[in-house]
N, C-alpha and C positions, 0 to 999 in steps of 0.2 A: 217578070225577072226577080231572081233571087238576091237578097241582098245580102252579101257575106260581109264577115267582119273585117275580112282586109281592105273592102271598100269603103265601110265607115271610118278604119282606120288612116287610110289615105285620104279621105275628106277632111278629116278633123288633122291631119297635118300640113293640110293646102290652106285650112280655114282659122285653125284654131277654135273652132266652134266646141261644143259637147257633144259628147258620145250621142244621146236620145236624139239632139237636134238634127246631125248628120244622118242617123238611121231614119230621120221621118223624111228628111230633104231630099234623102234619096229614094226611099220609097213613093212620094208624092212625084217624083220625074223619073220612075222608071228606071232607075238605076244609069240615068244620064249625068254623068259627074260633072259637067260644064253646067248644065240646066242647074244641078243641085246646089253648085257655088251661088248661082244667081238667086236660087231661091234663099239659102242662108244669106245673100246682100239684101236682099228685097226684105225677109224677116228683120233682119239686124239692123236695116233703116228703119224699120218701123217701131222696134225696140228702143232704138236711139231716141227716137222722137219722144216717147214717152219718159224717158229717164233725165231728158234735158231738164226735167225742173228739180231733179235733186242739186244739192250743192256739191260743187267740185273744188275743194279748198286746201287738198293733199296735193301731190305732185312732185314735178322736178323742174329745175333750170339746168339749161344747156348753154353752152357755148360753141361757135365754129369760127376756125379763122382761115385766113388763107395762107397759103404755102410760104409768102414771103411774111406774113403776121401783119400785116400793112392794113388789114381791114378784119374785122372782125362781127360777129351777130351775136347778141344772148337772147334766148327765149324762155318766157315760163309756160308748161303745159300742168294744167291740174286734172286731177283724179279725184274720187270721191273718198278713197281710203289710202293708209300708207302701205297697204300690202300691194297694192296695182304699183304705186308708185317704185317698188323694190322687183318688180316683174321684169323679166328680161326683154321682153315683147314690148312692152312700154317704155323702156329706156332706149330701145333702139328707134322705135318710133320719134320719139322727143328728138334724138340724135338727126334723125331725118330732116326734123322741123327747123333745126337750128342750121343745116345745111340749107336748107332751102330760105331762109333768111338771109344767110350770107350774099346771097344774089338775088334777091328780091329787088324791085323798083316801087314797090306799094307804099305808101304813104299812112296807112291804117290797116288794123287789124281786117275791116271789111275787104279791101283791097288782096290783102294776104290772102284770105280765106278762097276768096274767086280767081286767084290766079293758078295754071296748070302745076301740077304736083311735079316735080322733078322725081320723086321716087317711084310714083305709080303713074306711069304714062296713059294720057286719056281721064285721068281724072282732075277734078279741080282738089286743092288742098282741102275744103271742107267735105268733098266727098270721099276724099281718102281718112278724114277725120272720122265720120261718120261710120267707114268700114270697119277703123278700131274699135268705136264703140261697140259695133257689133261682134267682134272678135273678144274682145276683152269683157264686155259686161259692164260695164260701167260707164257714166256720164263723164266723160272728157271734155276738155276745152284749154284750146289754145287761146290763152288770156292776153299775153302781149309779146312783143319783139323789139328789140332796139339793134341801133348798129353804131360803130366805132371806126374811124380811120385815122391812121396815122402815116401820111405820105412822107414826113420827114422822121421818120422813126420807126416804131413799133407800136402793136397793141399787145399788152401783159394781160394775161388771164388768172384767174384763179376758181375753183370750185371748191365749197365747202360744204361737208357732212355728207359726201355723195349728191348734193344737186341740192341740197335745200338754200344754198344761197351760191349766187354768182356775181362775178365781179369783171368787168373790162375795167382798165386804164390805158387811156393815149399818152404815149412817151415821145415827146421830140427830143431827138437827139443824134450829133452827128458821129458817133461812136456806137457801134452795136455791138457787144461781145458777151462772153458769159457774165461777168459781173454787172455788167447794165441790165440785163436779162434779169438777174436773180434780184437787181434791184426793183426793177419793174414789179414782178411777181411779189415782192414783200409788199410793197405800197399798195398791191392788189389786196394781199392777205388783211392789211392795215382797215383798208374799206371794208372787208367782210366782217371783221372784228367788232369797229367801232361806230361804224355806220354815219360817217360825216354828211353833213347837208351839202356843204361846199368844196370847191378844190382850194380854193384862197379866199382871201378876204375880199378880192377885188369883185368878186362873185355878188357879194352879200349887197343886196338893195338896201337903197336911203330907208324906203319906208319901214326895212325889217329893223335897221338900227333904231330908227324912232320909236318905233313901237316898244323895242325891247327896253329903250333908255327912259320912257315914260312908266313901263312898269317897274324898272329899278329904281326908280327915283321916288315910287311911293313906297316901296317895300322900305328902301332906306330911309325917310322919311317916318313912316310906322315905327322901326327899331330905335330910331334915335331921333326922337323929336326935338329935343335939345340942341344937338348941334348946329351949327350955323349952315349956311347954304356953300360957303365955299367947301367946306369939309364933305357936303353931301354929295357936291360934285365931284371930287375925288373918288369917293367912294363908287360911284357911279363907273365913271371911267376904269376902275380897277376891276368891279364886276362884269361890265361888258368885255372887256380883254379877257377873261377868264371864260367867260359863254363862249366868246368867238374860237379861243383856243379848242374849243370841246367840239364845235360845229364845223369847223375849216380842215379840213385834210391837211395842208401842209403845216398848219399851227399846233396838230393833235401832237400829243408826246406819242415817239415813236415805240409799238409795243414789245419789239425786240431792243429797243436800247439797252447797253449795259449799265449805264446809270440813272435808267427809269425816267430820265428827265428830255434828253433830246429829242427835238421836234422832227417830224417828218422832215420838212423841208430842208432841215440841216444835215439829215440823213442824205438825202439826194444829192445834197451839196457836196459831201464828204467821196460817196461812190464817183461822182462826176470829177470831182477833182482829182483822185486817185487814178481815174482812166484818161485823163487829158480829154474829158469832154464837156461839150454844153448839152445840159439835160434840163427839159424842162414837163413837168406833168401837165399837160394841158387839159384834162378832164377825167371822169369816170362814170361808168354805170354801174349801180347795184340792185339786183333784183334776189329779193327773197322769197321764197315760195308760200304763198297765201295771204302776204301781208294785205292788210285791208280787205280781206274778206272775211265776212262775218259766218263763222262755222255753225253749222244746224247741230242744235243738240238733240240727239234720239231717246226717247224713252224704250229702251228694247224689248221690254217685257209687252208696253201696248203696242209695240211695232207686230210682235210676234203674233199676238192677240187680235191684231187689224189683219193680218196676213190669213189667220186659221178663219175669219169670219168671212174671207173672200173679199176683202177691199182692197 
């Protein structure tokens, strides 16, 4: 059977695979479109396994929220290059993964990958991922997901820099209006910008306080060997408070504060009072694309030489 340009075009549109790959698939399957799709999938899966050794450190963070904003999910999906991260196909896929995470009962990433895909019936999430690797041509990785809920309020969300950073904030409130929602988004922006470790001092462990106190004590004594212990103790308390203001969200200086000094907690109280509301920031989740992943530095000239040598 003669393979026409129209057939190749149709298969490309169906699969997103390369022109020559589509032509080869149609030739090998004697023009059977369904068989050609399967051929590409099978070969794509083989390529996916080969690509799995490459480091995927770029990508996107995405969020999905229920209609009432009481439940939310956040995911990080990695690609090898920033170029692919900007691809519409990849971005749509990441949104599908976030939607999957919103309703998942999986406790970890392994269980998540094993469950049935909502976007592609008859496939697991892992099988759908492998299919996207075949189409896009890079190693992709669903790295992590997390969920937030606020039955007594809402979940605020914020995506920074097109998906480089994503944040969910759990807001407990007895009033939900535009001003309260804006406050929630502003707090989420704060988390994205300043990256706190804790919501409030109540979350800070005793071990952390003791560890930091010991470090600060040594620093203070080395800097001020002649000062008495009672002065050193006051210095330690002051330095510890300063450090906690940096790592605890509600103690941080609010980035939009007009005076540059107002704490996030005070800003929340101000908005709550203005709206006759009882508001509590219960917690937050912050994902940053590629954090903790060691990016592989490639020698481009050496890579080209290696490819030319057939390796």
